[in-house]
NUTI-708288 format. One line per 10 residues: their letters; for each residue x, y, z of C-alpha. Coordinates in pm, whole numbers. Layout:
NUTI-708288
a	X:Y:Z; ...
This chain:
NUTI-708288
mgtptvsifv	9779:6343:9852; 10000:6479:9575; 10080:6841:9510; 9844:6990:9249; 9989:7184:8960; 9746:7472:9005; 9569:7612:9311; 9269:7834:9241; 9160:8052:9531; 8822:8230:9510
qvyntapylr	8753:8512:9753; 8384:8573:9829; 8204:8857:10003; 7846:8961:9923; 7865:8873:9554; 7560:8647:9519; 7446:8794:9182; 7778:8697:9022; 7880:8388:9218; 7737:8113:8997
rclgsvlalr	7901:8266:8691; 8232:8293:8874; 8242:7938:9012; 8106:7793:8690; 8396:7954:8506; 8642:7788:8745; 8493:7445:8677; 8495:7510:8301; 8871:7562:8282; 9034:7340:8022
gpwereivvi	9364:7158:8049; 9518:6837:8183; 9676:6986:8494; 9575:6866:8838; 9416:7146:9032; 9261:7231:9367; 8989:7489:9423; 8969:7674:9755; 8679:7913:9824; 8662:8137:10131
ddasrdesdr	8345:8328:10212; 8430:8619:10441; 8099:8604:10633; 7877:8729:10349; 7540:8872:10450; 7361:8796:10123; 7272:8464:9956; 7633:8370:9883; 7645:8092:10144; 7339:7922:9997
ileefrnsmr	7482:7939:9646; 7814:7800:9766; 7637:7490:9892; 7554:7403:9531; 7927:7370:9461; 8040:7197:9780; 8111:6865:9606; 8337:7032:9349; 8560:7251:9565; 8677:7315:9918
iirhaenlga	8456:7577:10079; 8538:7762:10400; 8322:8024:10568; 8453:8279:10818; 8237:8313:11129; 8288:8690:11113; 8408:8933:10851; 8788:8959:10863; 8845:9181:10561; 8997:9130:10218
natandgyal	9363:9101:10314; 9307:8859:10602; 9091:8644:10375; 9353:8655:10100; 9621:8546:10346; 9404:8257:10466; 9351:8147:10107; 9715:8170:10008; 9812:7968:10317; 9576:7687:10215
crgkylirld	9694:7666:9853; 9938:7381:9788; 9988:7414:9413; 10302:7483:9216; 10113:7778:9066; 9844:7996:9227; 9572:8225:9104; 9337:8441:9312; 8991:8525:9181; 8747:8779:9321
sddsfrpnll	8401:8629:9303; 8253:8905:9087; 8503:8825:8809; 8531:8511:8598; 8776:8304:8396; 8770:8219:8029; 8805:7841:7963; 9148:7892:7802; 9318:8055:8102; 9525:7756:8213
eelvpllekn	9604:7655:7855; 9754:7999:7796; 9932:8065:8126; 10056:7733:8265; 10283:7661:7964; 10439:8006:7998; 10554:7927:8351; 10648:7570:8265; 10872:7682:7976; 11021:7990:8146
seaglaygdv	11164:7906:8486; 11284:8265:8527; 10924:8396:8515; 10753:8446:8850; 10414:8523:8703; 10225:8485:8376; 9931:8699:8274; 9695:8757:7985; 9454:9012:7849; 9106:9066:7995
almdmhnrit	8765:9170:7871; 8579:9433:8072; 8218:9373:8175; 7955:9579:8353; 7721:9501:8641; 7485:9317:8405; 7751:9082:8259; 7765:9281:7936; 8109:9292:7778; 8192:9660:7736
spvgnvqrqn	8548:9623:7606; 8628:9282:7459; 9003:9297:7402; 9316:9508:7440; 9258:9615:7801; 9611:9532:7918; 9830:9814:7785; 10192:9699:7747; 10331:9929:7473; 10443:9626:7265
rpnlgdeffq	10712:9511:7506; 10850:9156:7460; 10620:8886:7598; 10892:8766:7837; 11103:9014:8026; 11162:9250:8317; 10854:9470:8377; 10930:9578:8732; 10961:9950:8670; 10666:9958:8430
lcaenficap	10448:9784:8691; 10561:10025:8961; 10466:10317:8739; 10130:10174:8629; 9919:9886:8759; 9831:9729:8423; 9795:9361:8527; 9449:9232:8627; 9430:8978:8910; 9189:8729:8746
atlvrseair	9429:8699:8452; 9744:8640:8659; 9897:8303:8748; 10187:8323:8994; 10460:8079:9084; 10427:7961:9443; 10800:7997:9495; 10778:8362:9388; 10485:8469:9604; 10570:8292:9932
pllpvpseys	10837:8545:10042; 10576:8822:10011; 10326:8658:10246; 10139:8739:10454; 10016:9047:10269; 10041:9340:10516; 9698:9433:10647; 9737:9799:10547; 9798:9723:10178; 9451:9737:10029
fldwyvttgi	9599:9713:9678; 9701:9357:9752; 9727:9246:9388; 9962:9533:9296; 10169:9455:9606; 10199:9094:9486; 10275:9167:9120; 10533:9438:9191; 10691:9223:9461; 10727:8929:9223
ahrwktafsp	10845:9145:8932; 11111:9292:9160; 11304:8964:9148; 11150:8763:8863; 11067:8811:8499; 10706:8821:8380; 10545:8636:8089; 10250:8759:7884; 9991:8596:7660; 9791:8832:7434
avvadyrvhp	9487:8602:7460; 9185:8717:7662; 9179:8479:7960; 8935:8644:8204; 8639:8880:8238; 8702:9170:8476; 8403:9351:8624; 8406:9729:8643; 8186:9871:8920; 8053:10229:8904
enqhkrmvgd	8117:10270:9275; 8413:10079:9412; 8687:10074:9670; 8925:10274:9453; 8688:10571:9440; 8651:10568:9818; 9028:10552:9856; 9068:10863:9642; 8823:11051:9861; 8996:10969:10189
gsgerisfav	9348:10982:10049; 9432:10628:10158; 9500:10513:9802; 9788:10755:9767; 9930:10665:10107; 9919:10291:10034; 10068:10324:9686; 10368:10517:9812; 10411:10288:10113; 10442:9994:9871
lealwadpwr	10690:10186:9655; 10899:10307:9949; 10926:9949:10081; 11043:9825:9741; 11296:10108:9707; 11428:10042:10061; 11518:9686:9962; 11887:9675:9856; 11805:9444:9562; 11858:9637:9234
reekqrargs	11947:9949:9432; 12132:10136:9157; 11858:10071:8900; 11595:10192:9142; 11788:10506:9226; 11802:10596:8856; 11431:10521:8804; 11295:10677:9123; 11201:11012:8971; 11011:10869:8675
vfganylvya	10831:10598:8875; 10731:10816:9169; 10647:11104:8936; 10418:10878:8733; 10231:10775:9048; 10192:11134:9163; 10049:11220:8821; 9798:10933:8848; 9676:11062:9183; 9677:11423:9065
dkyygadlfg	9440:11329:8784; 9222:11125:9019; 9197:11414:9265; 9125:11651:8978; 8838:11427:8866; 8701:11424:9222; 8719:11807:9250; 8986:11779:9520; 9191:12056:9365; 9424:12124:9658
ramrcygktl	9540:11762:9661; 9558:11761:9283; 9779:12070:9278; 10012:11918:9540; 10053:11601:9331; 10098:11793:9005; 10372:11986:9182; 10540:11663:9291; 10527:11538:8932; 10679:11862:8805
flapgllfqg	10966:11825:9053; 11033:11453:8997; 10951:11398:8630; 10862:11727:8458; 10831:11569:8114; 10534:11361:8232; 10335:11672:8315; 10342:11787:7954; 10208:11457:7821; 9832:11412:7792
ggwhralscl	9734:11758:7914; 9859:11731:8273; 9999:12083:8265; 9661:12218:8153; 9479:12051:8443; 9745:12171:8686; 9705:12529:8564; 9326:12515:8586; 9352:12389:8946; 9559:12692:9026
vapkmikktk	9353:12964:8860; 8995:12845:8812; 8880:12561:9043; 8537:12716:9100; 8476:12747:8727; 8572:12380:8681; 8315:12273:8939; 8043:12483:8778; 8124:12347:8433; 8114:11988:8559
rflhaar	7776:12045:8725; 7640:12200:8407; 7759:11913:8188; 7620:11658:8434; 7279:11829:8438; 7274:11844:8057; 7312:11468:8016
């Protein structure tokens, strides 16, 4: 059996309402490239297993006997993929038919690129497109280049729109079990040593959930811990040491500002104030962009008033 050009790995867990759309989009991909499709169901408790049976003749389907978690499932999937290029798809998202046509040529033509990615449309729980284009914010950088520090400062690449070179991802595997942001771990790890390539075309639909893992990880603080663990590991690597030393303040400061704003939005004002303080120390200019200083000051002097105002506005809706 020859090596396929593209391996598509679909990760399934309790996503029955979206599964047919997801797998149908995989089968609808255009392009002449040989591909393999690997689907792993992490012991779903809904109707996902029954729906998967409808697709058994079109793809390789594996079902875990017990739930192992997202990272263990991702590692199983990556280990099974044999393609020159790989893409991982969560089963509540979906591809556009043009994805391979846009991304494969970018990696074929640019051997220095470790990953290629495109724009995404955002959709809600009812498959309604809520934002059709322009959801990957790149500040007009060149479509081929070094985006390592930008990716470390802001996670702007969406997994369903990202095709990675097998050679680039293998050194990063297995994904450590504690890194719940596995896609950011992969993209920053690849961008650390490879260039990235971008297509402005919309190549996938990304589902936005009102309640998701990221919100839970703000509440328990694990999101912040994981983000900085990933960054500290990258900065400990001697590769590009001098560049990273110069950029440390701005990159780490940007991440503290992200978490400060998230904590502020969750009424966790003590955590927010700590992170605003870290931003002020590491990258003070960032705090005065977009009203960060105003939120920091309000955390310090009027947290109770903020809570009351939020409750009033919520009740008035």
